PyMOL Python script that loads the backbone (N, CA, C, O; Angstrom):
from pymol import cmd

cmd.read_pdbstr("""\
ATOM      1  N   MET A   1      63.435-154.663  42.134  1.00  0.00           N
ATOM      2  CA  MET A   1      64.416-154.224  43.042  1.00  0.00           C
ATOM      3  C   MET A   1      65.701-154.786  42.432  1.00  0.00           C
ATOM      4  O   MET A   1      65.924-155.773  41.731  1.00  0.00           O
ATOM      5  N   SER A   2      66.612-153.636  43.037  1.00  0.00           N
ATOM      6  CA  SER A   2      68.250-153.759  42.294  1.00  0.00           C
ATOM      7  C   SER A   2      68.689-155.201  43.077  1.00  0.00           C
ATOM      8  O   SER A   2      67.929-155.864  43.783  1.00  0.00           O
ATOM      9  N   ARG A   3      69.885-155.468  42.822  1.00  0.00           N
ATOM     10  CA  ARG A   3      70.658-156.495  43.434  1.00  0.00           C
ATOM     11  C   ARG A   3      70.873-156.242  44.959  1.00  0.00           C
ATOM     12  O   ARG A   3      70.914-157.085  45.854  1.00  0.00           O
ATOM     13  N   ARG A   4      71.006-154.840  45.052  1.00  0.00           N
ATOM     14  CA  ARG A   4      71.240-154.130  46.473  1.00  0.00           C
ATOM     15  C   ARG A   4      70.080-154.327  47.377  1.00  0.00           C
ATOM     16  O   ARG A   4      70.134-154.186  48.599  1.00  0.00           O
ATOM     17  N   SER A   5      69.058-154.654  46.716  1.00  0.00           N
ATOM     18  CA  SER A   5      67.621-154.688  47.776  1.00  0.00           C
ATOM     19  C   SER A   5      67.031-156.020  47.780  1.00  0.00           C
ATOM     20  O   SER A   5      66.897-156.639  46.724  1.00  0.00           O
ATOM     21  N   LEU A   6      66.688-156.473  48.847  1.00  0.00           N
ATOM     22  CA  LEU A   6      66.120-157.796  49.082  1.00  0.00           C
ATOM     23  C   LEU A   6      64.743-157.311  49.766  1.00  0.00           C
ATOM     24  O   LEU A   6      64.448-156.255  50.325  1.00  0.00           O
ATOM     25  N   SER A   7      63.913-158.654  49.472  1.00  0.00           N
ATOM     26  CA  SER A   7      62.506-158.594  49.943  1.00  0.00           C
ATOM     27  C   SER A   7      61.978-159.727  50.613  1.00  0.00           C
ATOM     28  O   SER A   7      62.250-160.841  50.167  1.00  0.00           O
ATOM     29  N   LEU A   8      61.363-159.624  51.477  1.00  0.00           N
ATOM     30  CA  LEU A   8      60.929-160.828  52.305  1.00  0.00           C
ATOM     31  C   LEU A   8      59.682-160.727  52.915  1.00  0.00           C
ATOM     32  O   LEU A   8      59.353-160.040  53.882  1.00  0.00           O
ATOM     33  N   ASP A   9      58.867-161.686  52.066  1.00  0.00           N
ATOM     34  CA  ASP A   9      57.454-161.807  52.355  1.00  0.00           C
ATOM     35  C   ASP A   9      57.006-162.694  53.500  1.00  0.00           C
ATOM     36  O   ASP A   9      57.396-163.837  53.261  1.00  0.00           O
ATOM     37  N   LEU A  10      56.427-162.641  54.506  1.00  0.00           N
ATOM     38  CA  LEU A  10      56.191-163.013  55.597  1.00  0.00           C
ATOM     39  C   LEU A  10      54.774-163.860  55.608  1.00  0.00           C
ATOM     40  O   LEU A  10      54.452-164.669  56.479  1.00  0.00           O
ATOM     41  N   HIS A  11      53.996-163.494  54.441  1.00  0.00           N
ATOM     42  CA  HIS A  11      52.488-164.297  54.363  1.00  0.00           C
ATOM     43  C   HIS A  11      52.513-165.676  54.542  1.00  0.00           C
ATOM     44  O   HIS A  11      51.606-166.262  55.133  1.00  0.00           O
ATOM     45  N   PRO A  12      53.810-166.424  53.919  1.00  0.00           N
ATOM     46  CA  PRO A  12      53.513-167.735  54.026  1.00  0.00           C
ATOM     47  C   PRO A  12      53.709-168.498  55.562  1.00  0.00           C
ATOM     48  O   PRO A  12      53.219-169.588  55.858  1.00  0.00           O
ATOM     49  N   VAL A  13      54.589-167.597  56.494  1.00  0.00           N
ATOM     50  CA  VAL A  13      54.343-167.973  57.818  1.00  0.00           C
ATOM     51  C   VAL A  13      53.945-167.150  58.758  1.00  0.00           C
ATOM     52  O   VAL A  13      54.617-167.090  59.788  1.00  0.00           O
ATOM     53  N   PHE A  14      52.862-166.402  58.624  1.00  0.00           N
ATOM     54  CA  PHE A  14      52.381-165.452  59.318  1.00  0.00           C
ATOM     55  C   PHE A  14      51.731-165.996  60.790  1.00  0.00           C
ATOM     56  O   PHE A  14      51.268-165.237  61.641  1.00  0.00           O
ATOM     57  N   ASN A  15      51.784-167.248  60.889  1.00  0.00           N
ATOM     58  CA  ASN A  15      51.096-167.804  62.060  1.00  0.00           C
ATOM     59  C   ASN A  15      52.047-168.803  62.860  1.00  0.00           C
ATOM     60  O   ASN A  15      51.618-169.550  63.739  1.00  0.00           O
ATOM     61  N   LYS A  16      53.427-168.738  62.453  1.00  0.00           N
ATOM     62  CA  LYS A  16      54.299-169.767  62.734  1.00  0.00           C
ATOM     63  C   LYS A  16      55.359-168.955  63.365  1.00  0.00           C
ATOM     64  O   LYS A  16      56.158-168.447  62.578  1.00  0.00           O
ATOM     65  N   GLY A  17      55.553-168.699  64.782  1.00  0.00           N
ATOM     66  CA  GLY A  17      56.621-167.814  65.622  1.00  0.00           C
ATOM     67  C   GLY A  17      57.719-168.224  65.156  1.00  0.00           C
ATOM     68  O   GLY A  17      58.304-167.507  64.344  1.00  0.00           O
ATOM     69  N   ARG A  18      58.150-169.198  65.461  1.00  0.00           N
ATOM     70  CA  ARG A  18      59.692-169.819  65.173  1.00  0.00           C
ATOM     71  C   ARG A  18      60.159-169.351  63.873  1.00  0.00           C
ATOM     72  O   ARG A  18      61.151-168.633  63.743  1.00  0.00           O
ATOM     73  N   GLU A  19      59.329-169.825  62.776  1.00  0.00           N
ATOM     74  CA  GLU A  19      59.524-169.616  61.396  1.00  0.00           C
ATOM     75  C   GLU A  19      59.804-168.063  60.874  1.00  0.00           C
ATOM     76  O   GLU A  19      60.621-167.667  60.043  1.00  0.00           O
ATOM     77  N   ILE A  20      58.780-167.290  61.702  1.00  0.00           N
ATOM     78  CA  ILE A  20      58.981-165.872  61.564  1.00  0.00           C
ATOM     79  C   ILE A  20      60.385-165.266  61.686  1.00  0.00           C
ATOM     80  O   ILE A  20      61.069-164.654  60.866  1.00  0.00           O
ATOM     81  N   ASP A  21      60.625-165.652  63.062  1.00  0.00           N
ATOM     82  CA  ASP A  21      61.946-165.358  63.642  1.00  0.00           C
ATOM     83  C   ASP A  21      63.185-165.862  62.648  1.00  0.00           C
ATOM     84  O   ASP A  21      64.143-165.160  62.325  1.00  0.00           O
ATOM     85  N   SER A  22      63.000-166.934  62.330  1.00  0.00           N
ATOM     86  CA  SER A  22      63.851-167.633  61.449  1.00  0.00           C
ATOM     87  C   SER A  22      64.168-166.900  59.989  1.00  0.00           C
ATOM     88  O   SER A  22      65.254-166.716  59.439  1.00  0.00           O
ATOM     89  N   ALA A  23      62.919-166.575  59.595  1.00  0.00           N
ATOM     90  CA  ALA A  23      63.043-165.850  58.480  1.00  0.00           C
ATOM     91  C   ALA A  23      63.536-164.616  58.407  1.00  0.00           C
ATOM     92  O   ALA A  23      64.272-164.291  57.476  1.00  0.00           O
ATOM     93  N   LEU A  24      63.155-163.692  59.483  1.00  0.00           N
ATOM     94  CA  LEU A  24      63.859-162.531  59.665  1.00  0.00           C
ATOM     95  C   LEU A  24      65.267-162.470  59.989  1.00  0.00           C
ATOM     96  O   LEU A  24      65.968-161.487  59.750  1.00  0.00           O
ATOM     97  N   GLU A  25      65.730-163.690  60.616  1.00  0.00           N
ATOM     98  CA  GLU A  25      67.291-163.715  61.029  1.00  0.00           C
ATOM     99  C   GLU A  25      68.050-163.990  59.593  1.00  0.00           C
ATOM    100  O   GLU A  25      69.077-163.389  59.277  1.00  0.00           O
ATOM    101  N   ASN A  26      67.483-164.863  58.863  1.00  0.00           N
ATOM    102  CA  ASN A  26      67.849-165.476  57.500  1.00  0.00           C
ATOM    103  C   ASN A  26      68.010-164.171  56.488  1.00  0.00           C
ATOM    104  O   ASN A  26      68.972-164.085  55.725  1.00  0.00           O
ATOM    105  N   ALA A  27      67.079-163.269  56.553  1.00  0.00           N
ATOM    106  CA  ALA A  27      67.097-162.374  55.545  1.00  0.00           C
ATOM    107  C   ALA A  27      68.022-161.235  56.000  1.00  0.00           C
ATOM    108  O   ALA A  27      68.460-160.464  55.145  1.00  0.00           O
ATOM    109  N   PHE A  28      68.390-161.060  57.478  1.00  0.00           N
ATOM    110  CA  PHE A  28      69.408-159.946  57.793  1.00  0.00           C
ATOM    111  C   PHE A  28      70.802-160.403  57.492  1.00  0.00           C
ATOM    112  O   PHE A  28      71.736-159.646  57.229  1.00  0.00           O
ATOM    113  N   GLN A  29      70.873-162.034  57.570  1.00  0.00           N
ATOM    114  CA  GLN A  29      72.293-162.531  57.451  1.00  0.00           C
ATOM    115  C   GLN A  29      72.706-162.237  55.777  1.00  0.00           C
ATOM    116  O   GLN A  29      73.744-161.728  55.354  1.00  0.00           O
ATOM    117  N   GLU A  30      71.480-162.758  54.967  1.00  0.00           N
ATOM    118  CA  GLU A  30      71.582-162.294  53.662  1.00  0.00           C
ATOM    119  C   GLU A  30      72.096-161.067  53.002  1.00  0.00           C
ATOM    120  O   GLU A  30      72.925-160.978  52.096  1.00  0.00           O
ATOM    121  N   ALA A  31      71.249-159.860  53.820  1.00  0.00           N
ATOM    122  CA  ALA A  31      71.751-158.399  53.451  1.00  0.00           C
ATOM    123  C   ALA A  31      73.176-158.566  53.929  1.00  0.00           C
ATOM    124  O   ALA A  31      74.038-158.213  53.125  1.00  0.00           O
ATOM    125  N   LYS A  32      73.559-159.022  55.048  1.00  0.00           N
ATOM    126  CA  LYS A  32      74.818-158.386  55.418  1.00  0.00           C
ATOM    127  C   LYS A  32      76.058-159.203  54.575  1.00  0.00           C
ATOM    128  O   LYS A  32      77.205-158.795  54.390  1.00  0.00           O
ATOM    129  N   GLN A  33      75.490-160.411  54.154  1.00  0.00           N
ATOM    130  CA  GLN A  33      76.386-161.044  53.110  1.00  0.00           C
ATOM    131  C   GLN A  33      76.487-160.341  51.903  1.00  0.00           C
ATOM    132  O   GLN A  33      77.574-160.003  51.434  1.00  0.00           O
ATOM    133  N   ARG A  34      75.265-160.071  51.309  1.00  0.00           N
ATOM    134  CA  ARG A  34      75.149-159.429  49.911  1.00  0.00           C
ATOM    135  C   ARG A  34      75.449-157.755  49.758  1.00  0.00           C
ATOM    136  O   ARG A  34      75.386-157.125  48.702  1.00  0.00           O
ATOM    137  N   LYS A  35      75.794-157.202  51.118  1.00  0.00           N
ATOM    138  CA  LYS A  35      75.871-155.748  51.687  1.00  0.00           C
ATOM    139  C   LYS A  35      74.662-155.119  51.034  1.00  0.00           C
ATOM    140  O   LYS A  35      74.918-154.173  50.289  1.00  0.00           O
ATOM    141  N   ALA A  36      73.502-155.433  51.158  1.00  0.00           N
ATOM    142  CA  ALA A  36      72.374-154.975  50.531  1.00  0.00           C
ATOM    143  C   ALA A  36      72.060-153.540  51.091  1.00  0.00           C
ATOM    144  O   ALA A  36      72.214-153.348  52.297  1.00  0.00           O
ATOM    145  N   ARG A  37      71.668-152.618  50.353  1.00  0.00           N
ATOM    146  CA  ARG A  37      71.265-151.533  51.061  1.00  0.00           C
ATOM    147  C   ARG A  37      69.916-151.186  51.551  1.00  0.00           C
ATOM    148  O   ARG A  37      69.648-150.152  52.164  1.00  0.00           O
ATOM    149  N   GLU A  38      68.995-152.226  51.204  1.00  0.00           N
ATOM    150  CA  GLU A  38      67.569-151.961  51.646  1.00  0.00           C
ATOM    151  C   GLU A  38      67.279-153.454  51.844  1.00  0.00           C
ATOM    152  O   GLU A  38      67.948-154.260  51.198  1.00  0.00           O
ATOM    153  N   LEU A  39      66.333-153.881  52.685  1.00  0.00           N
ATOM    154  CA  LEU A  39      65.296-155.020  52.914  1.00  0.00           C
ATOM    155  C   LEU A  39      64.028-154.616  53.115  1.00  0.00           C
ATOM    156  O   LEU A  39      63.678-153.896  54.050  1.00  0.00           O
ATOM    157  N   GLU A  40      63.097-155.188  52.007  1.00  0.00           N
ATOM    158  CA  GLU A  40      61.696-155.045  52.171  1.00  0.00           C
ATOM    159  C   GLU A  40      61.187-156.145  53.001  1.00  0.00           C
ATOM    160  O   GLU A  40      61.419-157.325  52.735  1.00  0.00           O
ATOM    161  N   ILE A  41      60.459-155.736  54.057  1.00  0.00           N
ATOM    162  CA  ILE A  41      59.717-156.980  54.672  1.00  0.00           C
ATOM    163  C   ILE A  41      58.537-156.575  54.456  1.00  0.00           C
ATOM    164  O   ILE A  41      58.249-155.391  54.635  1.00  0.00           O
ATOM    165  N   ILE A  42      57.434-157.686  53.934  1.00  0.00           N
ATOM    166  CA  ILE A  42      56.073-157.708  53.540  1.00  0.00           C
ATOM    167  C   ILE A  42      55.340-158.277  54.780  1.00  0.00           C
ATOM    168  O   ILE A  42      55.310-159.507  54.789  1.00  0.00           O
ATOM    169  N   CYS A  43      54.859-157.785  55.624  1.00  0.00           N
ATOM    170  CA  CYS A  43      53.966-158.224  56.710  1.00  0.00           C
ATOM    171  C   CYS A  43      52.511-158.246  56.295  1.00  0.00           C
ATOM    172  O   CYS A  43      51.671-158.948  56.859  1.00  0.00           O
ATOM    173  N   GLY A  44      52.304-157.586  55.463  1.00  0.00           N
ATOM    174  CA  GLY A  44      50.545-157.738  55.387  1.00  0.00           C
ATOM    175  C   GLY A  44      49.931-156.718  56.583  1.00  0.00           C
ATOM    176  O   GLY A  44      50.439-156.377  57.651  1.00  0.00           O
ATOM    177  N   LYS A  45      48.618-156.366  55.968  1.00  0.00           N
ATOM    178  CA  LYS A  45      47.953-155.657  56.951  1.00  0.00           C
ATOM    179  C   LYS A  45      47.318-156.399  57.964  1.00  0.00           C
ATOM    180  O   LYS A  45      47.764-156.243  59.101  1.00  0.00           O
ATOM    181  N   GLY A  46      46.451-157.110  57.816  1.00  0.00           N
ATOM    182  CA  GLY A  46      45.766-157.991  58.792  1.00  0.00           C
ATOM    183  C   GLY A  46      45.259-157.385  59.982  1.00  0.00           C
ATOM    184  O   GLY A  46      44.426-156.479  59.979  1.00  0.00           O
ATOM    185  N   THR A  47      45.748-157.873  60.956  1.00  0.00           N
ATOM    186  CA  THR A  47      45.210-157.302  62.382  1.00  0.00           C
ATOM    187  C   THR A  47      46.375-156.554  62.999  1.00  0.00           C
ATOM    188  O   THR A  47      46.261-155.901  64.036  1.00  0.00           O
ATOM    189  N   GLY A  48      47.500-156.680  62.313  1.00  0.00           N
ATOM    190  CA  GLY A  48      48.668-155.793  62.822  1.00  0.00           C
ATOM    191  C   GLY A  48      49.583-156.507  63.786  1.00  0.00           C
ATOM    192  O   GLY A  48      50.591-156.037  64.314  1.00  0.00           O
ATOM    193  N   GLN A  49      49.100-157.662  63.929  1.00  0.00           N
ATOM    194  CA  GLN A  49      49.910-158.557  64.929  1.00  0.00           C
ATOM    195  C   GLN A  49      51.473-158.970  64.536  1.00  0.00           C
ATOM    196  O   GLN A  49      52.467-158.941  65.262  1.00  0.00           O
ATOM    197  N   LEU A  50      51.356-159.354  63.174  1.00  0.00           N
ATOM    198  CA  LEU A  50      52.359-159.473  62.446  1.00  0.00           C
ATOM    199  C   LEU A  50      53.530-158.590  62.556  1.00  0.00           C
ATOM    200  O   LEU A  50      54.630-158.893  63.019  1.00  0.00           O
ATOM    201  N   LYS A  51      53.132-157.385  62.038  1.00  0.00           N
ATOM    202  CA  LYS A  51      53.850-155.937  61.814  1.00  0.00           C
ATOM    203  C   LYS A  51      54.395-155.736  63.155  1.00  0.00           C
ATOM    204  O   LYS A  51      55.617-155.594  63.206  1.00  0.00           O
ATOM    205  N   LYS A  52      53.653-155.688  64.397  1.00  0.00           N
ATOM    206  CA  LYS A  52      54.204-155.535  65.538  1.00  0.00           C
ATOM    207  C   LYS A  52      55.379-156.441  65.915  1.00  0.00           C
ATOM    208  O   LYS A  52      56.403-155.908  66.343  1.00  0.00           O
ATOM    209  N   ARG A  53      55.306-157.787  65.787  1.00  0.00           N
ATOM    210  CA  ARG A  53      56.217-158.964  65.795  1.00  0.00           C
ATOM    211  C   ARG A  53      57.871-158.501  65.189  1.00  0.00           C
ATOM    212  O   ARG A  53      59.008-158.524  65.661  1.00  0.00           O
ATOM    213  N   VAL A  54      57.306-158.132  64.023  1.00  0.00           N
ATOM    214  CA  VAL A  54      58.574-157.481  63.303  1.00  0.00           C
ATOM    215  C   VAL A  54      59.250-156.406  63.710  1.00  0.00           C
ATOM    216  O   VAL A  54      60.469-156.241  63.651  1.00  0.00           O
ATOM    217  N   LEU A  55      58.217-155.476  64.241  1.00  0.00           N
ATOM    218  CA  LEU A  55      58.936-154.201  64.758  1.00  0.00           C
ATOM    219  C   LEU A  55      59.598-154.668  66.263  1.00  0.00           C
ATOM    220  O   LEU A  55      60.654-154.190  66.676  1.00  0.00           O
ATOM    221  N   ARG A  56      58.951-155.491  66.871  1.00  0.00           N
ATOM    222  CA  ARG A  56      59.763-155.928  68.070  1.00  0.00           C
ATOM    223  C   ARG A  56      61.188-156.646  67.862  1.00  0.00           C
ATOM    224  O   ARG A  56      62.194-156.443  68.541  1.00  0.00           O
ATOM    225  N   PHE A  57      61.065-157.464  66.855  1.00  0.00           N
ATOM    226  CA  PHE A  57      62.456-158.065  66.338  1.00  0.00           C
ATOM    227  C   PHE A  57      63.463-157.062  66.093  1.00  0.00           C
ATOM    228  O   PHE A  57      64.580-157.127  66.607  1.00  0.00           O
ATOM    229  N   LEU A  58      63.032-155.974  65.185  1.00  0.00           N
ATOM    230  CA  LEU A  58      64.018-154.922  64.668  1.00  0.00           C
ATOM    231  C   LEU A  58      64.630-153.986  65.939  1.00  0.00           C
ATOM    232  O   LEU A  58      65.772-153.529  65.981  1.00  0.00           O
ATOM    233  N   ASP A  59      63.687-153.837  66.858  1.00  0.00           N
ATOM    234  CA  ASP A  59      64.115-153.286  68.226  1.00  0.00           C
ATOM    235  C   ASP A  59      65.112-153.816  68.997  1.00  0.00           C
ATOM    236  O   ASP A  59      65.624-153.119  69.873  1.00  0.00           O
ATOM    237  N   LYS A  60      65.495-155.030  68.792  1.00  0.00           N
ATOM    238  CA  LYS A  60      66.484-156.010  69.511  1.00  0.00           C
ATOM    239  C   LYS A  60      67.595-155.149  69.579  1.00  0.00           C
ATOM    240  O   LYS A  60      67.611-154.268  68.720  1.00  0.00           O
ATOM    241  N   ASP A  61      68.656-155.181  70.489  1.00  0.00           N
ATOM    242  CA  ASP A  61      69.745-154.548  70.190  1.00  0.00           C
ATOM    243  C   ASP A  61      70.803-154.895  69.446  1.00  0.00           C
ATOM    244  O   ASP A  61      71.658-154.085  69.088  1.00  0.00           O
ATOM    245  N   GLU A  62      70.812-156.148  69.162  1.00  0.00           N
ATOM    246  CA  GLU A  62      71.859-156.943  68.284  1.00  0.00           C
ATOM    247  C   GLU A  62      71.497-156.688  66.771  1.00  0.00           C
ATOM    248  O   GLU A  62      72.310-156.690  65.847  1.00  0.00           O
ATOM    249  N   ILE A  63      70.016-156.449  66.667  1.00  0.00           N
ATOM    250  CA  ILE A  63      69.556-156.226  65.226  1.00  0.00           C
ATOM    251  C   ILE A  63      69.723-154.770  64.858  1.00  0.00           C
ATOM    252  O   ILE A  63      70.264-154.487  63.789  1.00  0.00           O
ATOM    253  N   LYS A  64      69.200-153.628  65.857  1.00  0.00           N
ATOM    254  CA  LYS A  64      69.477-152.546  65.463  1.00  0.00           C
ATOM    255  C   LYS A  64      70.753-151.917  65.267  1.00  0.00           C
ATOM    256  O   LYS A  64      70.842-150.797  64.765  1.00  0.00           O
ATOM    257  N   ASN A  65      71.951-152.729  65.721  1.00  0.00           N
ATOM    258  CA  ASN A  65      73.188-152.484  65.385  1.00  0.00           C
ATOM    259  C   ASN A  65      73.432-152.652  63.879  1.00  0.00           C
ATOM    260  O   ASN A  65      74.264-151.957  63.294  1.00  0.00           O
ATOM    261  N   LEU A  66      72.689-153.591  63.258  1.00  0.00           N
ATOM    262  CA  LEU A  66      72.829-154.008  61.919  1.00  0.00           C
ATOM    263  C   LEU A  66      72.397-152.981  60.864  1.00  0.00           C
ATOM    264  O   LEU A  66      73.038-152.993  59.813  1.00  0.00           O
ATOM    265  N   TYR A  67      71.349-152.047  61.002  1.00  0.00           N
ATOM    266  CA  TYR A  67      70.713-151.416  60.329  1.00  0.00           C
ATOM    267  C   TYR A  67      70.950-149.877  60.518  1.00  0.00           C
ATOM    268  O   TYR A  67      71.137-149.514  61.679  1.00  0.00           O
ATOM    269  N   SER A  68      70.967-148.904  59.512  1.00  0.00           N
ATOM    270  CA  SER A  68      70.764-147.332  59.895  1.00  0.00           C
ATOM    271  C   SER A  68      69.470-146.859  60.371  1.00  0.00           C
ATOM    272  O   SER A  68      69.297-146.210  61.402  1.00  0.00           O
ATOM    273  N   ARG A  69      68.460-147.278  59.443  1.00  0.00           N
ATOM    274  CA  ARG A  69      67.091-146.659  59.979  1.00  0.00           C
ATOM    275  C   ARG A  69      66.097-147.697  59.351  1.00  0.00           C
ATOM    276  O   ARG A  69      66.471-148.489  58.485  1.00  0.00           O
ATOM    277  N   ILE A  70      64.913-147.659  59.791  1.00  0.00           N
ATOM    278  CA  ILE A  70      63.886-148.296  59.179  1.00  0.00           C
ATOM    279  C   ILE A  70      62.572-147.140  58.731  1.00  0.00           C
ATOM    280  O   ILE A  70      62.449-146.035  59.260  1.00  0.00           O
ATOM    281  N   ASN A  71      61.820-147.593  57.834  1.00  0.00           N
ATOM    282  CA  ASN A  71      60.792-146.890  57.217  1.00  0.00           C
ATOM    283  C   ASN A  71      59.678-147.571  57.329  1.00  0.00           C
ATOM    284  O   ASN A  71      59.715-148.720  56.888  1.00  0.00           O
ATOM    285  N   LYS A  72      58.434-147.097  57.913  1.00  0.00           N
ATOM    286  CA  LYS A  72      57.156-147.708  57.561  1.00  0.00           C
ATOM    287  C   LYS A  72      56.633-147.264  56.423  1.00  0.00           C
ATOM    288  O   LYS A  72      56.748-146.054  56.229  1.00  0.00           O
ATOM    289  N   ASP A  73      56.031-147.970  55.527  1.00  0.00           N
ATOM    290  CA  ASP A  73      55.339-147.520  54.257  1.00  0.00           C
ATOM    291  C   ASP A  73      54.209-146.567  54.361  1.00  0.00           C
ATOM    292  O   ASP A  73      53.233-147.156  54.824  1.00  0.00           O
ATOM    293  N   ARG A  74      53.982-145.402  54.125  1.00  0.00           N
ATOM    294  CA  ARG A  74      52.947-144.635  54.404  1.00  0.00           C
ATOM    295  C   ARG A  74      51.916-144.938  53.525  1.00  0.00           C
ATOM    296  O   ARG A  74      50.777-144.769  53.959  1.00  0.00           O
ATOM    297  N   ASP A  75      52.047-145.338  52.414  1.00  0.00           N
ATOM    298  CA  ASP A  75      51.094-145.686  51.466  1.00  0.00           C
ATOM    299  C   ASP A  75      50.523-147.221  51.573  1.00  0.00           C
ATOM    300  O   ASP A  75      49.417-147.515  51.119  1.00  0.00           O
ATOM    301  N   ASN A  76      51.220-147.991  52.097  1.00  0.00           N
ATOM    302  CA  ASN A  76      50.953-149.449  52.377  1.00  0.00           C
ATOM    303  C   ASN A  76      51.494-149.948  53.946  1.00  0.00           C
ATOM    304  O   ASN A  76      52.607-150.412  54.195  1.00  0.00           O
ATOM    305  N   SER A  77      50.519-149.744  54.794  1.00  0.00           N
ATOM    306  CA  SER A  77      51.014-150.321  56.213  1.00  0.00           C
ATOM    307  C   SER A  77      51.380-151.718  56.120  1.00  0.00           C
ATOM    308  O   SER A  77      51.879-152.054  57.194  1.00  0.00           O
ATOM    309  N   GLY A  78      51.354-152.429  55.504  1.00  0.00           N
ATOM    310  CA  GLY A  78      51.706-153.899  55.269  1.00  0.00           C
ATOM    311  C   GLY A  78      53.159-154.017  54.883  1.00  0.00           C
ATOM    312  O   GLY A  78      53.568-155.126  54.541  1.00  0.00           O
ATOM    313  N   ARG A  79      54.105-152.828  54.907  1.00  0.00           N
ATOM    314  CA  ARG A  79      55.628-152.974  54.443  1.00  0.00           C
ATOM    315  C   ARG A  79      56.304-152.256  55.311  1.00  0.00           C
ATOM    316  O   ARG A  79      55.830-151.230  55.799  1.00  0.00           O
ATOM    317  N   ILE A  80      57.601-152.755  55.632  1.00  0.00           N
ATOM    318  CA  ILE A  80      58.593-152.113  56.364  1.00  0.00           C
ATOM    319  C   ILE A  80      59.872-152.136  55.525  1.00  0.00           C
ATOM    320  O   ILE A  80      60.213-153.176  54.961  1.00  0.00           O
ATOM    321  N   PHE A  81      60.565-151.040  55.435  1.00  0.00           N
ATOM    322  CA  PHE A  81      61.750-150.733  54.796  1.00  0.00           C
ATOM    323  C   PHE A  81      62.996-150.726  55.768  1.00  0.00           C
ATOM    324  O   PHE A  81      63.112-149.908  56.681  1.00  0.00           O
ATOM    325  N   VAL A  82      63.770-151.560  55.530  1.00  0.00           N
ATOM    326  CA  VAL A  82      65.119-151.404  56.326  1.00  0.00           C
ATOM    327  C   VAL A  82      66.045-151.097  55.665  1.00  0.00           C
ATOM    328  O   VAL A  82      66.299-151.727  54.638  1.00  0.00           O
ATOM    329  N   TYR A  83      66.831-150.004  56.091  1.00  0.00           N
ATOM    330  CA  TYR A  83      68.160-149.524  55.120  1.00  0.00           C
ATOM    331  C   TYR A  83      69.252-149.559  55.980  1.00  0.00           C
ATOM    332  O   TYR A  83      69.249-149.014  57.084  1.00  0.00           O
ATOM    333  N   PHE A  84      70.384-150.313  55.413  1.00  0.00           N
ATOM    334  CA  PHE A  84      71.649-150.473  55.876  1.00  0.00           C
ATOM    335  C   PHE A  84      72.948-149.670  55.159  1.00  0.00           C
ATOM    336  O   PHE A  84      73.036-149.440  53.953  1.00  0.00           O
ATOM    337  N   ARG A  85      73.765-149.363  56.010  1.00  0.00           N
ATOM    338  CA  ARG A  85      75.234-148.758  55.534  1.00  0.00           C
ATOM    339  C   ARG A  85      76.169-149.839  56.136  1.00  0.00           C
ATOM    340  O   ARG A  85      76.397-149.966  57.339  1.00  0.00           O
ATOM    341  N   TRP A  86      76.657-150.567  55.180  1.00  0.00           N
ATOM    342  CA  TRP A  86      78.010-151.127  55.833  1.00  0.00           C
ATOM    343  C   TRP A  86      79.023-150.665  55.796  1.00  0.00           C
ATOM    344  O   TRP A  86      79.312-149.940  54.844  1.00  0.00           O
ATOM    345  N   SER A  87      79.979-150.931  56.872  1.00  0.00           N
ATOM    346  CA  SER A  87      81.203-150.248  56.902  1.00  0.00           C
ATOM    347  C   SER A  87      82.126-151.757  56.520  1.00  0.00           C
ATOM    348  O   SER A  87      81.691-152.900  56.659  1.00  0.00           O
ATOM    349  N   ARG A  88      83.348-151.408  56.065  1.00  0.00           N
ATOM    350  CA  ARG A  88      84.370-152.525  55.634  1.00  0.00           C
ATOM    351  C   ARG A  88      84.543-153.561  56.463  1.00  0.00           C
ATOM    352  O   ARG A  88      84.872-154.649  55.991  1.00  0.00           O
ATOM    353  N   GLY A  89      84.354-153.397  57.812  1.00  0.00           N
ATOM    354  CA  GLY A  89      84.429-154.423  58.809  1.00  0.00           C
ATOM    355  C   GLY A  89      83.575-155.295  59.112  1.00  0.00           C
ATOM    356  O   GLY A  89      83.784-156.308  59.780  1.00  0.00           O
ATOM    357  N   GLN A  90      82.305-154.856  58.514  1.00  0.00           N
ATOM    358  CA  GLN A  90      81.085-155.689  58.665  1.00  0.00           C
ATOM    359  C   GLN A  90      81.106-156.907  57.728  1.00  0.00           C
ATOM    360  O   GLN A  90      80.167-157.702  57.727  1.00  0.00           O
TER     361      GLN A  90
END
""", "prot")
cmd.dss("prot")
cmd.show_as("cartoon", "prot")
cmd.util.cbc("prot")
cmd.orient("prot")
């Protein structure tokens, strides 16, 4: 991945609710600071509960305002890509 791409692997915190939210919030802060174009979130396949939690996080209004689109990986259901378009004021 390039400097403008970040990756977050949620496997280490998959069953720790607050740590999941904290990891996601930190990843978004880092993306904003670095003006990243892309954030790959690895939630794994499992039961799908972690992916649902990530999608609920991404659906929050204050988070939605930060990214331009998301893409669920067709080939690997355990990955979600978040794409950013930063303006100068952000």
